[in-house]
NULUM-569718 format. One record per residue (C-alpha): x, y, z. Coordinates in steps of 0.2 Angstrom, whole numbers, plus 5000, padded with zeros to 4 digits. Example, Ala and Ser with C-alpha at 12.3 -4.5 7.8 and 13.67 -1.06 7.14 Angstrom:
BEGIN
u | v | w
5062 | 4978 | 5039
5068 | 4995 | 5036
***
This chain:
BEGIN
u | v | w
4851 | 4899 | 5059
4836 | 4889 | 5067
4821 | 4896 | 5069
4804 | 4891 | 5074
4785 | 4898 | 5077
4774 | 4897 | 5091
4758 | 4902 | 5093
4750 | 4905 | 5112
4732 | 4901 | 5115
4730 | 4917 | 5126
4739 | 4934 | 5131
4753 | 4938 | 5139
4753 | 4950 | 5158
4770 | 4959 | 5160
4775 | 4967 | 5176
4790 | 4977 | 5179
4801 | 4972 | 5193
4806 | 4984 | 5207
4822 | 4984 | 5201
4817 | 4990 | 5185
4805 | 5004 | 5191
4820 | 5008 | 5203
4831 | 5010 | 5186
4818 | 5021 | 5176
4815 | 5032 | 5193
4835 | 5033 | 5192
4839 | 5037 | 5174
4822 | 5048 | 5172
4831 | 5060 | 5185
4847 | 5060 | 5176
4835 | 5064 | 5158
4842 | 5046 | 5151
4826 | 5038 | 5151
4824 | 5029 | 5136
4809 | 5016 | 5133
4796 | 5014 | 5148
4786 | 4997 | 5148
4771 | 5004 | 5141
4779 | 5009 | 5126
4789 | 4991 | 5126
4772 | 4983 | 5125
4765 | 4995 | 5111
4780 | 4990 | 5100
4775 | 4971 | 5104
4757 | 4974 | 5099
4762 | 4981 | 5081
4772 | 4965 | 5079
4756 | 4954 | 5074
4767 | 4942 | 5064
4776 | 4937 | 5078
4790 | 4943 | 5090
4807 | 4936 | 5090
4811 | 4927 | 5108
4824 | 4915 | 5115
4825 | 4906 | 5132
4842 | 4905 | 5141
4842 | 4895 | 5157
4859 | 4899 | 5167
4868 | 4886 | 5178
4859 | 4886 | 5195
4845 | 4895 | 5189
4828 | 4888 | 5192
4818 | 4896 | 5178
4823 | 4902 | 5162
4822 | 4919 | 5157
4812 | 4924 | 5140
4821 | 4936 | 5130
4811 | 4947 | 5118
4817 | 4957 | 5104
4807 | 4973 | 5095
4814 | 4981 | 5080
4825 | 4993 | 5091
4825 | 4984 | 5111
4827 | 4968 | 5118
4818 | 4964 | 5136
4821 | 4950 | 5149
4807 | 4943 | 5156
4804 | 4930 | 5173
4790 | 4920 | 5175
4781 | 4926 | 5189
4780 | 4913 | 5206
4761 | 4908 | 5201
4766 | 4907 | 5181
4751 | 4920 | 5178
4764 | 4932 | 5168
4780 | 4939 | 5169
4791 | 4950 | 5178
4800 | 4963 | 5166
4819 | 4965 | 5172
4825 | 4974 | 5160
4822 | 4985 | 5144
4838 | 4991 | 5133
4842 | 4993 | 5117
4849 | 4980 | 5106
4867 | 4977 | 5107
4881 | 4966 | 5096
4878 | 4951 | 5108
4860 | 4952 | 5104
4863 | 4953 | 5086
4875 | 4937 | 5088
4864 | 4929 | 5098
4848 | 4931 | 5087
4857 | 4925 | 5071
4860 | 4908 | 5082
4841 | 4904 | 5081
4826 | 4912 | 5088
4806 | 4907 | 5091
4792 | 4917 | 5082
4780 | 4921 | 5096
4764 | 4924 | 5090
4751 | 4931 | 5105
4737 | 4938 | 5103
4737 | 4950 | 5117
4751 | 4959 | 5128
4745 | 4968 | 5142
4756 | 4978 | 5155
4752 | 4978 | 5175
4758 | 4989 | 5189
4759 | 4975 | 5202
4757 | 4956 | 5201
4740 | 4955 | 5211
4733 | 4964 | 5196
4735 | 4950 | 5184
4717 | 4943 | 5179
4713 | 4927 | 5187
4716 | 4911 | 5174
4732 | 4921 | 5166
4747 | 4910 | 5161
4765 | 4912 | 5157
4763 | 4898 | 5145
4782 | 4893 | 5149
4779 | 4876 | 5146
4772 | 4878 | 5129
4788 | 4889 | 5124
4800 | 4878 | 5134
4795 | 4864 | 5122
4796 | 4874 | 5107
4812 | 4879 | 5112
4818 | 4863 | 5116
4810 | 4856 | 5099
4820 | 4869 | 5088
4837 | 4867 | 5099
4837 | 4848 | 5096
4829 | 4849 | 5076
4845 | 4844 | 5067
4855 | 4838 | 5082
4863 | 4821 | 5083
4857 | 4823 | 5103
4848 | 4807 | 5107
4858 | 4797 | 5093
4873 | 4796 | 5100
4881 | 4784 | 5099
4886 | 4771 | 5114
4906 | 4774 | 5112
4902 | 4793 | 5112
4890 | 4793 | 5126
4905 | 4784 | 5136
4918 | 4794 | 5132
4907 | 4810 | 5138
4901 | 4801 | 5154
4920 | 4798 | 5158
4925 | 4817 | 5154
4912 | 4823 | 5165
4916 | 4810 | 5179
4933 | 4818 | 5180
4927 | 4835 | 5180
4915 | 4832 | 5193
4927 | 4822 | 5203
4942 | 4834 | 5202
4929 | 4848 | 5209
4924 | 4839 | 5224
4941 | 4832 | 5228
4946 | 4852 | 5226
4931 | 4858 | 5237
4935 | 4846 | 5251
4954 | 4849 | 5251
4952 | 4868 | 5250
4942 | 4866 | 5266
4955 | 4858 | 5276
4970 | 4863 | 5266
4975 | 4881 | 5267
4992 | 4887 | 5257
5005 | 4893 | 5269
5016 | 4909 | 5263
5032 | 4915 | 5272
5035 | 4934 | 5264
5024 | 4946 | 5256
5028 | 4962 | 5246
5020 | 4976 | 5236
5023 | 4971 | 5215
5031 | 4985 | 5207
5022 | 4983 | 5191
5010 | 4995 | 5184
4991 | 4996 | 5191
4978 | 4996 | 5180
4963 | 4996 | 5193
4961 | 5005 | 5209
4965 | 4988 | 5217
4978 | 4984 | 5228
4991 | 4971 | 5218
5003 | 4960 | 5231
5015 | 4947 | 5228
5015 | 4931 | 5241
5030 | 4919 | 5243
5023 | 4902 | 5248
5031 | 4888 | 5259
5028 | 4877 | 5245
5024 | 4875 | 5228
5006 | 4875 | 5226
4996 | 4874 | 5206
4982 | 4888 | 5206
4971 | 4893 | 5192
4972 | 4911 | 5189
4957 | 4920 | 5191
4956 | 4908 | 5209
4946 | 4918 | 5223
4957 | 4919 | 5239
4956 | 4926 | 5256
4970 | 4931 | 5269
4969 | 4922 | 5286
4951 | 4922 | 5284
4950 | 4940 | 5285
4934 | 4945 | 5272
4942 | 4961 | 5269
4958 | 4952 | 5261
4950 | 4943 | 5249
4956 | 4945 | 5231
4961 | 4936 | 5214
4977 | 4925 | 5209
4985 | 4934 | 5194
4998 | 4923 | 5190
5006 | 4906 | 5200
5023 | 4902 | 5196
5033 | 4890 | 5205
5033 | 4897 | 5224
5026 | 4917 | 5219
5009 | 4920 | 5219
5002 | 4937 | 5213
4986 | 4944 | 5220
4975 | 4958 | 5216
4964 | 4962 | 5231
4946 | 4969 | 5229
4950 | 4984 | 5238
4967 | 4993 | 5242
4971 | 4986 | 5258
4984 | 4993 | 5269
5002 | 4985 | 5268
5002 | 4983 | 5288
4988 | 4975 | 5288
4993 | 4958 | 5279
5002 | 4946 | 5291
5020 | 4944 | 5285
5016 | 4924 | 5287
5000 | 4919 | 5285
4990 | 4906 | 5276
4980 | 4909 | 5262
4962 | 4901 | 5260
4955 | 4898 | 5241
4938 | 4902 | 5241
4927 | 4888 | 5231
4921 | 4894 | 5213
4914 | 4884 | 5198
4920 | 4896 | 5186
4934 | 4884 | 5178
4922 | 4869 | 5181
4906 | 4875 | 5172
4916 | 4881 | 5158
4922 | 4862 | 5157
4906 | 4854 | 5159
4898 | 4867 | 5146
4911 | 4861 | 5133
4905 | 4843 | 5139
4887 | 4848 | 5136
4889 | 4857 | 5119
4897 | 4840 | 5114
4883 | 4830 | 5121
4870 | 4842 | 5113
4878 | 4840 | 5095
4882 | 4860 | 5096
4901 | 4859 | 5093
4906 | 4871 | 5078
4915 | 4857 | 5071
4902 | 4840 | 5070
4916 | 4829 | 5069
4924 | 4834 | 5085
4916 | 4822 | 5097
4921 | 4807 | 5084
4939 | 4814 | 5083
4940 | 4813 | 5102
4931 | 4797 | 5106
4936 | 4786 | 5094
4951 | 4796 | 5086
4944 | 4794 | 5069
4945 | 4809 | 5059
4942 | 4815 | 5041
4956 | 4812 | 5029
4961 | 4827 | 5023
4968 | 4833 | 5006
4985 | 4832 | 5000
4994 | 4848 | 5006
4994 | 4864 | 4996
5012 | 4863 | 4993
5011 | 4879 | 4983
5006 | 4890 | 4999
5023 | 4902 | 5002
5023 | 4908 | 5021
5029 | 4928 | 5025
5045 | 4922 | 5033
5057 | 4908 | 5027
5053 | 4893 | 5037
5064 | 4876 | 5036
5056 | 4859 | 5029
5045 | 4852 | 5043
5041 | 4869 | 5048
5035 | 4873 | 5030
5026 | 4856 | 5028
5016 | 4860 | 5046
5012 | 4876 | 5038
5005 | 4870 | 5021
4996 | 4854 | 5031
4988 | 4867 | 5042
4978 | 4875 | 5027
4972 | 4862 | 5021
4967 | 4849 | 5037
4948 | 4848 | 5039
4947 | 4846 | 5056
4963 | 4843 | 5066
4982 | 4843 | 5065
4994 | 4839 | 5078
5012 | 4848 | 5077
5025 | 4841 | 5090
5038 | 4853 | 5093
5053 | 4850 | 5103
5061 | 4865 | 5111
5070 | 4877 | 5098
5062 | 4870 | 5084
5052 | 4887 | 5081
5035 | 4882 | 5084
5030 | 4902 | 5087
5036 | 4904 | 5072
5026 | 4893 | 5063
5010 | 4896 | 5072
5011 | 4915 | 5068
5012 | 4910 | 5049
4998 | 4900 | 5051
4987 | 4912 | 5059
4993 | 4925 | 5047
4989 | 4913 | 5033
4971 | 4909 | 5039
4965 | 4926 | 5040
4974 | 4931 | 5024
4963 | 4918 | 5015
4947 | 4924 | 5024
4952 | 4942 | 5015
4954 | 4934 | 4997
4937 | 4927 | 4997
4942 | 4910 | 4999
4925 | 4906 | 5011
4914 | 4892 | 5007
4904 | 4893 | 4991
4916 | 4906 | 4987
4909 | 4920 | 4997
4920 | 4934 | 5004
4918 | 4933 | 5022
4933 | 4936 | 5036
4942 | 4920 | 5046
4942 | 4922 | 5064
4956 | 4914 | 5073
4959 | 4908 | 5091
4976 | 4908 | 5099
4975 | 4899 | 5115
4986 | 4890 | 5128
4983 | 4886 | 5148
4994 | 4901 | 5153
4994 | 4919 | 5148
5011 | 4920 | 5148
5011 | 4906 | 5132
4998 | 4914 | 5124
5007 | 4933 | 5126
5022 | 4926 | 5117
5012 | 4919 | 5102
5003 | 4936 | 5100
5021 | 4944 | 5100
5022 | 4938 | 5084
5006 | 4943 | 5077
5002 | 4962 | 5082
5011 | 4970 | 5070
5003 | 4961 | 5055
4984 | 4955 | 5059
4970 | 4965 | 5069
4972 | 4957 | 5087
4962 | 4957 | 5102
4969 | 4951 | 5119
4954 | 4946 | 5132
4959 | 4943 | 5149
4963 | 4952 | 5166
4974 | 4966 | 5162
4986 | 4964 | 5178
4988 | 4944 | 5172
4997 | 4952 | 5155
5013 | 4956 | 5149
5016 | 4974 | 5143
5015 | 4972 | 5123
4996 | 4960 | 5125
4991 | 4973 | 5138
4991 | 4986 | 5123
4981 | 4974 | 5113
4966 | 4972 | 5127
4950 | 4978 | 5119
4951 | 4991 | 5134
4965 | 5000 | 5128
4961 | 4998 | 5109
4945 | 5005 | 5113
4951 | 5021 | 5119
4962 | 5022 | 5103
4949 | 5019 | 5094
4938 | 5033 | 5102
4952 | 5044 | 5099
4954 | 5038 | 5080
4937 | 5039 | 5076
4933 | 5059 | 5085
4950 | 5062 | 5075
4944 | 5055 | 5059
4927 | 5062 | 5058
4933 | 5079 | 5063
4935 | 5085 | 5045
4916 | 5077 | 5040
4910 | 5086 | 5054
4918 | 5103 | 5050
4912 | 5098 | 5032
4895 | 5096 | 5039
4894 | 5111 | 5051
4884 | 5122 | 5038
4870 | 5110 | 5040
4871 | 5105 | 5059
4856 | 5112 | 5071
4861 | 5126 | 5081
4846 | 5127 | 5092
4834 | 5141 | 5091
4843 | 5150 | 5078
4843 | 5144 | 5058
4860 | 5135 | 5053
4869 | 5143 | 5039
4860 | 5134 | 5025
4845 | 5138 | 5029
4848 | 5155 | 5028
4854 | 5153 | 5010
4839 | 5142 | 5006
4828 | 5156 | 5013
4837 | 5169 | 5003
4837 | 5158 | 4988
4819 | 5155 | 4988
4816 | 5174 | 4992
4825 | 5179 | 4976
4817 | 5163 | 4965
4799 | 5171 | 4972
4804 | 5187 | 4965
4811 | 5180 | 4950
4793 | 5169 | 4947
4783 | 5186 | 4949
4794 | 5196 | 4936
4791 | 5180 | 4926
4772 | 5180 | 4928
4771 | 5198 | 4923
4783 | 5195 | 4906
4770 | 5185 | 4902
4756 | 5195 | 4907
4763 | 5209 | 4896
4767 | 5197 | 4881
4748 | 5192 | 4881
4742 | 5209 | 4879
4756 | 5211 | 4866
4749 | 5198 | 4856
4732 | 5206 | 4857
4737 | 5223 | 4850
4750 | 5215 | 4837
4737 | 5205 | 4830
4724 | 5220 | 4827
4738 | 5232 | 4820
4745 | 5217 | 4808
4730 | 5215 | 4800
4730 | 5228 | 4787
4747 | 5219 | 4783
4740 | 5201 | 4785
4737 | 5198 | 4765
4755 | 5203 | 4761
4764 | 5194 | 4775
4755 | 5178 | 4771
4762 | 5181 | 4752
4779 | 5184 | 4759
4777 | 5169 | 4769
4771 | 5158 | 4754
4787 | 5163 | 4743
4798 | 5160 | 4757
4790 | 5140 | 4758
4792 | 5141 | 4738
4809 | 5147 | 4739
4814 | 5135 | 4751
4806 | 5119 | 4742
4818 | 5125 | 4728
4833 | 5130 | 4736
4832 | 5111 | 4744
4830 | 5105 | 4727
4847 | 5114 | 4721
4856 | 5110 | 4736
4852 | 5091 | 4733
4856 | 5091 | 4713
4872 | 5100 | 4720
4876 | 5087 | 4731
4872 | 5072 | 4716
4884 | 5081 | 4704
4898 | 5084 | 4718
4898 | 5065 | 4724
4896 | 5059 | 4704
4913 | 5070 | 4701
4921 | 5062 | 4718
4920 | 5045 | 4711
4924 | 5046 | 4694
4940 | 5056 | 4700
4942 | 5042 | 4714
4941 | 5027 | 4700
4958 | 5019 | 4694
4959 | 5018 | 4675
4972 | 5011 | 4662
4984 | 5024 | 4655
4977 | 5022 | 4637
4960 | 5028 | 4644
4968 | 5045 | 4654
4962 | 5055 | 4639
4945 | 5048 | 4640
4944 | 5049 | 4658
4951 | 5067 | 4659
4936 | 5073 | 4648
4923 | 5065 | 4657
4931 | 5074 | 4673
4930 | 5090 | 4664
4911 | 5087 | 4661
4906 | 5083 | 4677
4917 | 5099 | 4686
4906 | 5109 | 4674
4888 | 5100 | 4679
4895 | 5105 | 4699
4898 | 5123 | 4698
4883 | 5124 | 4687
4874 | 5117 | 4700
4882 | 5126 | 4713
4878 | 5144 | 4703
4858 | 5137 | 4704
4861 | 5134 | 4723
4867 | 5152 | 4726
4855 | 5159 | 4714
4841 | 5150 | 4723
4848 | 5156 | 4740
4847 | 5174 | 4735
4831 | 5172 | 4729
4825 | 5166 | 4748
4836 | 5179 | 4755
4826 | 5191 | 4747
4810 | 5184 | 4750
4816 | 5183 | 4770
4821 | 5202 | 4770
4802 | 5206 | 4762
4794 | 5196 | 4777
4805 | 5203 | 4790
4801 | 5221 | 4783
4785 | 5218 | 4787
4787 | 5211 | 4804
4796 | 5227 | 4808
4782 | 5238 | 4801
4769 | 5228 | 4812
4783 | 5230 | 4826
4785 | 5250 | 4823
4766 | 5251 | 4822
4764 | 5243 | 4840
4779 | 5255 | 4848
4771 | 5269 | 4840
4753 | 5263 | 4848
4749 | 5273 | 4865
4745 | 5256 | 4873
4757 | 5245 | 4865
4772 | 5257 | 4870
4768 | 5256 | 4886
4765 | 5236 | 4888
4782 | 5235 | 4878
4792 | 5247 | 4894
4781 | 5237 | 4907
4788 | 5219 | 4899
4804 | 5228 | 4898
4806 | 5232 | 4916
4798 | 5215 | 4921
4810 | 5206 | 4911
4825 | 5216 | 4919
4817 | 5211 | 4937
4817 | 5192 | 4932
4835 | 5194 | 4925
4841 | 5202 | 4943
4833 | 5190 | 4952
4840 | 5175 | 4944
4857 | 5182 | 4945
4854 | 5183 | 4963
4847 | 5164 | 4964
4864 | 5158 | 4954
4874 | 5169 | 4967
4865 | 5162 | 4983
4866 | 5144 | 4976
4884 | 5145 | 4973
4891 | 5143 | 4990
4878 | 5130 | 4994
4885 | 5119 | 4980
4901 | 5119 | 4986
4897 | 5117 | 5005
4886 | 5102 | 4997
4900 | 5095 | 4986
4913 | 5097 | 5002
4901 | 5087 | 5012
4900 | 5074 | 5000
4879 | 5073 | 4999
4878 | 5068 | 4981
4874 | 5085 | 4972
4884 | 5092 | 4960
4887 | 5108 | 4953
4876 | 5108 | 4937
4884 | 5112 | 4920
4880 | 5128 | 4911
4867 | 5143 | 4916
4850 | 5140 | 4918
4841 | 5157 | 4912
4823 | 5151 | 4917
4812 | 5151 | 4933
4807 | 5132 | 4931
4826 | 5127 | 4928
4829 | 5134 | 4945
4814 | 5129 | 4954
4820 | 5111 | 4948
4837 | 5115 | 4956
4829 | 5122 | 4969
4820 | 5106 | 4975
4838 | 5096 | 4973
4845 | 5109 | 4984
4831 | 5106 | 4997
4834 | 5086 | 4995
4851 | 5088 | 4996
4853 | 5099 | 5011
4841 | 5087 | 5021
4852 | 5074 | 5016
4866 | 5083 | 5025
4857 | 5090 | 5039
4851 | 5072 | 5043
4871 | 5066 | 5041
4875 | 5080 | 5052
4863 | 5074 | 5066
4868 | 5058 | 5066
4886 | 5059 | 5065
4885 | 5072 | 5078
4875 | 5062 | 5087
4886 | 5047 | 5086
4900 | 5057 | 5089
4892 | 5063 | 5107
4889 | 5043 | 5111
4907 | 5037 | 5109
4913 | 5043 | 5126
4903 | 5031 | 5134
4901 | 5019 | 5120
4914 | 5006 | 5126
4905 | 4990 | 5129
4898 | 4992 | 5110
4914 | 4997 | 5103
4923 | 4981 | 5113
4910 | 4971 | 5103
4914 | 4978 | 5087
4933 | 4977 | 5089
4929 | 4957 | 5092
4918 | 4955 | 5078
4930 | 4962 | 5064
4947 | 4955 | 5073
4958 | 4944 | 5064
4964 | 4935 | 5080
4956 | 4933 | 5098
4968 | 4928 | 5110
4963 | 4920 | 5128
4968 | 4907 | 5139
4957 | 4890 | 5135
4946 | 4895 | 5151
4944 | 4912 | 5147
4936 | 4908 | 5129
4922 | 4902 | 5140
4922 | 4913 | 5155
4925 | 4932 | 5146
4907 | 4938 | 5141
4916 | 4947 | 5126
4920 | 4934 | 5117
4903 | 4925 | 5122
4893 | 4917 | 5105
4910 | 4918 | 5095
4913 | 4905 | 5084
4930 | 4901 | 5076
4937 | 4896 | 5060
4953 | 4889 | 5067
4959 | 4887 | 5084
4977 | 4885 | 5087
4981 | 4878 | 5105
5001 | 4880 | 5110
5009 | 4870 | 5124
4994 | 4858 | 5121
5005 | 4845 | 5129
5004 | 4853 | 5146
4985 | 4855 | 5143
4971 | 4841 | 5152
4958 | 4837 | 5141
4943 | 4845 | 5153
4953 | 4864 | 5149
4957 | 4858 | 5132
4938 | 4855 | 5126
4932 | 4874 | 5130
4942 | 4880 | 5115
4940 | 4865 | 5104
4919 | 4866 | 5105
4919 | 4884 | 5098
4932 | 4880 | 5082
4929 | 4873 | 5066
4947 | 4867 | 5064
4960 | 4864 | 5077
4980 | 4864 | 5076
4986 | 4858 | 5093
5005 | 4863 | 5096
5016 | 4854 | 5109
5027 | 4843 | 5115
5021 | 4827 | 5127
5041 | 4822 | 5129
5042 | 4837 | 5140
5030 | 4843 | 5156
5014 | 4834 | 5157
4998 | 4842 | 5161
4997 | 4848 | 5181
4993 | 4832 | 5191
4983 | 4833 | 5205
4990 | 4820 | 5218
4970 | 4815 | 5224
4963 | 4814 | 5207
4977 | 4802 | 5203
4973 | 4793 | 5217
4954 | 4791 | 5214
4958 | 4785 | 5197
4971 | 4771 | 5202
4958 | 4766 | 5215
4943 | 4765 | 5202
4935 | 4748 | 5200
4926 | 4740 | 5187
4906 | 4737 | 5191
4889 | 4741 | 5186
4891 | 4759 | 5185
4908 | 4760 | 5176
4915 | 4749 | 5164
4933 | 4742 | 5164
4936 | 4751 | 5148
4928 | 4767 | 5157
4941 | 4765 | 5171
4957 | 4762 | 5160
4951 | 4779 | 5148
4949 | 4788 | 5164
4969 | 4783 | 5172
4975 | 4788 | 5153
4965 | 4803 | 5152
4971 | 4806 | 5171
4988 | 4802 | 5168
4991 | 4809 | 5150
4988 | 4825 | 5139
4977 | 4823 | 5126
4989 | 4828 | 5115
5000 | 4815 | 5119
4984 | 4802 | 5118
4980 | 4809 | 5102
4998 | 4809 | 5095
4999 | 4792 | 5099
4983 | 4786 | 5088
4983 | 4799 | 5074
4999 | 4807 | 5073
5005 | 4796 | 5060
4994 | 4803 | 5048
4989 | 4819 | 5055
5004 | 4825 | 5065
5020 | 4834 | 5061
5036 | 4832 | 5070
5047 | 4849 | 5069
5065 | 4843 | 5066
5077 | 4857 | 5066
5083 | 4867 | 5082
5092 | 4880 | 5085
5095 | 4882 | 5104
5105 | 4867 | 5110
5123 | 4866 | 5107
5123 | 4850 | 5095
5129 | 4838 | 5108
5118 | 4842 | 5120
5104 | 4842 | 5105
5110 | 4823 | 5100
5107 | 4817 | 5119
5091 | 4824 | 5119
5086 | 4818 | 5101
5091 | 4801 | 5105
5084 | 4801 | 5120
5068 | 4807 | 5119
5065 | 4810 | 5099
5073 | 4794 | 5090
5086 | 4803 | 5085
5075 | 4815 | 5071
5082 | 4832 | 5076
5094 | 4843 | 5067
5104 | 4855 | 5074
5109 | 4876 | 5069
5118 | 4881 | 5082
5133 | 4889 | 5084
5142 | 4880 | 5097
5147 | 4885 | 5114
5164 | 4892 | 5118
5178 | 4888 | 5128
5176 | 4881 | 5146
5188 | 4882 | 5160
5181 | 4866 | 5169
5171 | 4856 | 5154
5177 | 4850 | 5138
5161 | 4846 | 5131
5143 | 4856 | 5134
5137 | 4839 | 5140
5146 | 4832 | 5155
5138 | 4819 | 5168
5145 | 4821 | 5186
5142 | 4807 | 5198
5138 | 4813 | 5213
5132 | 4796 | 5222
5149 | 4797 | 5235
5144 | 4816 | 5240
5133 | 4818 | 5255
5115 | 4823 | 5253
5119 | 4842 | 5257
5129 | 4843 | 5243
5120 | 4835 | 5229
5111 | 4849 | 5225
5095 | 4839 | 5223
5078 | 4847 | 5227
5062 | 4841 | 5233
5051 | 4832 | 5220
5033 | 4843 | 5214
5018 | 4839 | 5214
5019 | 4827 | 5197
5036 | 4818 | 5204
5048 | 4828 | 5196
5063 | 4836 | 5203
5068 | 4854 | 5200
5083 | 4847 | 5189
5072 | 4836 | 5179
5081 | 4819 | 5182
5067 | 4810 | 5188
5058 | 4813 | 5171
5074 | 4810 | 5159
5077 | 4795 | 5170
5059 | 4789 | 5166
5060 | 4793 | 5149
5072 | 4778 | 5143
5088 | 4785 | 5152
5097 | 4773 | 5166
5099 | 4783 | 5180
5116 | 4771 | 5184
5123 | 4781 | 5172
5124 | 4797 | 5182
5117 | 4807 | 5195
5117 | 4824 | 5189
5115 | 4831 | 5172
5126 | 4850 | 5168
5125 | 4857 | 5151
5136 | 4871 | 5146
5132 | 4888 | 5139
***
């Protein structure tokens, strides 16, 4: 985390914006007002060591937003037009996103004075926002340790090329959309489930058109018929309207106009900017892309075992993905189990984090990003992970498949809220005796009050007992005086006899010890007689010592009886004394009161102990009974502390449970923060606020062979490592004809070099997966080689035509066919009229629906046949 300090030369003035004043008034009416500007400024004033701050600048925003953080709240500030202070646009409590943002770095702003004013005109003359000082400090902080400014020339050229492609694509799309509507021939209401109150309709297009999900469109220029593209597949486009238009209002045939949107391009340009500023999570990503220079990987961990059986090439990809430091390319021909392999990679990565394989040996979670160009591709991978890992699907619910929709944060939050309320209900019940019930006292308070009353009575009775004891001591000393000499003599005799008895016991112990040692000693047989006589002598000595001990203890008992008798005489004299007898009776009565009060105290405390133990407040039931007041006073203090803790917990839990129904946004971020897998489209990684600011330990990109470089950069800059899974032998990325023509017409000159022109054409014409596999695939690529989808005859043809003959086949084969004797047949249609050939019009990439043009362009001669037909 980068931090810096800045000390401002003068104070800062704040003015609540009109919108904030309106929001505060509305919140006050609802009874939800939290912290007003004065209260927030008071918090700022108490932070003399410095206020954490961040500067944020959004695209199209002229000035930066200053975000200030106190212990409990954050505020958004915008400089006034005269730069003499700030408008206070928002004050609110911290969110999960604020925690993540602050962890990335902040300035500690020391300001000598914070003031708040009702209007801008009240700001004192000569005041300043110091936005220039703050901007300079923030820029220094952001660039410290960053490679920006030291970026190599090759990297700079590469980024300029990618940025040029993005900007030109954006401009060409804007120009085309301004003059080219998308014609449709029919529309119908979809039968799919609605997930909002908006209308969802499907349109049948006149010709295929490549439109990104999330694109805003409008029907026949009608502003009331605006919506967002949920899916665009072949000739079908599904649109979710902003409102619920009547079906009859939508023309049966018409034109869809695409409304300009920079969402996709901002995400792409943001990824380029991150690379340029050195802010990509992987510090070696730019070198990998620009120079195809990649860190050498360690030997694969061949001991890594997946959760399911993988064939040899799948297992190789799985094991290499565990140790690849930067990038692994996995070429997956049709039917080779790409999804299985991806699933095992994600599971192993999450398991490694849980097992504590983090950096420096710390235990930390690892977050995996599963992404692709289309929602269906993402959902297909997610299907195999949902039951094994904590997964969150990020995206528009209407664009997702049914199973993936259940994994969205919105759906999971509802289930989480139910689980939290259900799981905390037993705890809430256990804390019920300590819950605040308004004006009345809770059960624990009533018991504590009763316990205190009983203990006070015991305390008073104990004082009475002690007072009577003191008076009785005076009377006892007076009545004992005549007998004191005899009592002293008896006590002296006891002391003397104690010494004698102890001496005799010691002698007896030594005699017994000598006898036992002699008895335990082993001697020769010829010495047995002598040994026996010696033992007899020692045995007699032990018995004689025991008799002397008995005599001494008998004398001691006689002396104690004499002494005890004298004390009983004194007690009898006290009892017979008129004052002494009364005091004894009063003491007995006070003692009875004390015992009864302590008994009631114990009975009152018993249910409290049981309730506290059930509530888990750390106070266990004490062992044994306490019959002294001091012991119960100590127990009372512990009970008061424990009840106070239980009350605090009850209040916190009650408040927390009360906030859960309206805590959707906080819980969504909580779900995402603790998820093992986040699944989103490439552009969705940047455009969805829920995952904004999140980094990933591993990004798995499926169908990477169909993803253009600008889109691929968006998830790559957010990940430490990446695995690209795809097949550049199949469909390439969608290529806009206008962009392709622009790249072909580029001419080297002063603004663009010949190498940049060549690289532009290469990036536009091919996927980054294909470019990387061509250059680093030998060392950092794996080809899956066992397919299970096609009959062997078809697979052999595909393998030889596209994959150098490396594919092996595990397939039961096809059944008998009444027409064809082989699953693969070549039918010559050159002698048939065009209407009967079954040929279709080429798509935007110059590819026919039969795929023939693509096959013929990949080392298969068109003279062989006009059409390829595959069997079952």
